[in-house]
C-alpha distance (Angstrom), angle and dihedral (degrees) to the residues before:
residue distance angle dihedral
M1 . . .
S2 3.79 . .
L3 3.79 127.5 .
S4 3.74 124.2 -78.3
L5 3.79 124.7 -168.4
N6 3.76 132.0 -160.2
T7 3.79 117.5 -171.8
R8 3.78 130.7 -163.6
K9 3.80 137.7 158.9
V10 3.77 124.5 -125.3
N11 3.84 119.7 179.7
G12 3.83 90.7 -21.4
V13 3.79 93.5 -49.8
V14 3.79 119.6 118.8
L15 3.80 112.3 -135.7
V16 3.77 115.8 -159.5
D17 3.80 111.2 -165.4
M18 3.79 109.5 -162.0
S19 3.78 130.5 -168.3
G20 3.79 131.7 175.8
R21 3.75 129.1 25.4
L22 3.79 123.1 -20.2
A23 3.78 96.5 -152.7
A24 3.81 142.7 134.6
G25 3.79 119.0 -58.0
E26 3.81 125.9 19.2
P27 3.84 97.2 6.2
V28 3.80 92.4 56.9
L29 3.80 92.2 45.2
L30 3.82 91.1 48.3
L31 3.82 91.7 54.8
R32 3.82 93.4 43.6
N33 3.83 93.6 49.1
T34 3.82 92.9 45.5
I35 3.80 93.1 51.5
R36 3.81 92.6 45.2
R37 3.80 91.9 50.5
F38 3.81 91.3 54.8
I39 3.83 92.3 45.0
E40 3.83 89.7 51.9
D41 3.81 87.5 52.8
G42 3.81 90.4 54.4
S43 3.81 102.3 -98.8
R44 3.78 115.1 144.1
K45 3.83 104.6 166.2
F46 3.79 120.4 74.9
V47 3.77 139.4 173.3
L48 3.80 115.0 -165.0
N49 3.79 108.6 -156.0
L50 3.81 106.4 -154.2
G51 3.81 94.8 174.1
G52 3.79 93.1 113.9
V53 3.78 96.7 41.2
S54 3.80 109.6 112.7
Y55 3.81 98.5 -178.0
I56 3.78 140.0 16.8
D57 3.80 120.2 -167.6
S58 3.81 127.3 -168.1
S59 3.81 91.7 -86.0
G60 3.77 91.1 50.8
L61 3.81 89.9 49.4
G62 3.77 89.4 48.7
E63 3.77 90.8 51.5
L64 3.81 91.2 52.1
I65 3.81 88.3 53.3
A66 3.81 91.5 46.3
T67 3.82 90.4 48.4
Y68 3.80 90.8 51.1
T69 3.83 92.0 47.6
T70 3.83 93.0 46.8
I71 3.79 93.3 49.6
R72 3.82 93.5 44.8
H73 3.84 91.3 49.9
Q74 3.83 86.9 55.3
E75 3.84 87.2 54.2
G76 3.77 90.8 -107.8
D77 3.77 134.4 123.9
V78 3.79 137.0 -131.8
N79 3.81 133.6 -161.9
L80 3.80 128.9 -167.7
L81 3.77 118.4 -133.7
N82 3.82 134.6 -159.3
L83 3.80 99.9 1.1
S84 3.79 114.1 -166.3
K85 3.79 117.2 -130.0
S86 3.82 90.9 -101.8
A87 3.80 92.6 49.6
K88 3.79 90.9 47.7
D89 3.80 90.3 48.9
L90 3.78 91.0 49.6
L91 3.80 92.1 50.9
Q92 3.78 90.9 46.3
M93 3.82 93.3 50.6
T94 3.79 91.0 50.6
K95 3.85 92.3 44.0
L96 3.80 89.9 -120.5
L97 3.80 92.9 125.7
T98 3.80 84.5 78.8
V99 3.81 90.8 56.2
F100 3.82 103.0 43.1
D101 3.78 125.9 59.4
C102 3.81 102.5 -129.7
L103 3.78 119.1 -164.8
D104 3.80 136.6 173.8
D105 3.82 98.5 -155.1
E106 3.79 119.8 72.8
A107 3.80 95.6 -158.3
K108 3.82 90.7 52.7
A109 3.80 92.4 46.8
V110 3.83 91.0 52.2
E111 3.80 92.6 43.3
K112 3.80 92.0 50.7
L113 3.81 92.1 53.8
A114 3.81 97.9 35.5
G115 3.78 89.2 56.8
K116 3.81 93.1 55.8
T117 3.74 117.8 90.1
Q118 3.79 121.6 -140.8
T119 3.78 116.6 -115.3
S120 3.77 117.4 -131.4
């Protein structure tokens, strides 16, 4: 099963609903290209919903880090939503839980980012 993405905007926040496997190859490229397209269009606030992601390999983890870095360099912000136990364990082992804001409630994730103003 490969990765599928569904994107939508709520209060100026881009929600990226993912399902499948975030692994090397096409899935990583799909996420990278989707995020870059929104950044080029001026979006700076993202929520990555990992609720449907069944597996994350090292390339997928690397892409999450690259996504975070890219968005932060554009003076934006990103939250992770609905982490599975295995995804949460992976982020904890790699100490990335201290980097990402991880939430379980979509409305709160959007509200948290929608309330932040972009710096110029």
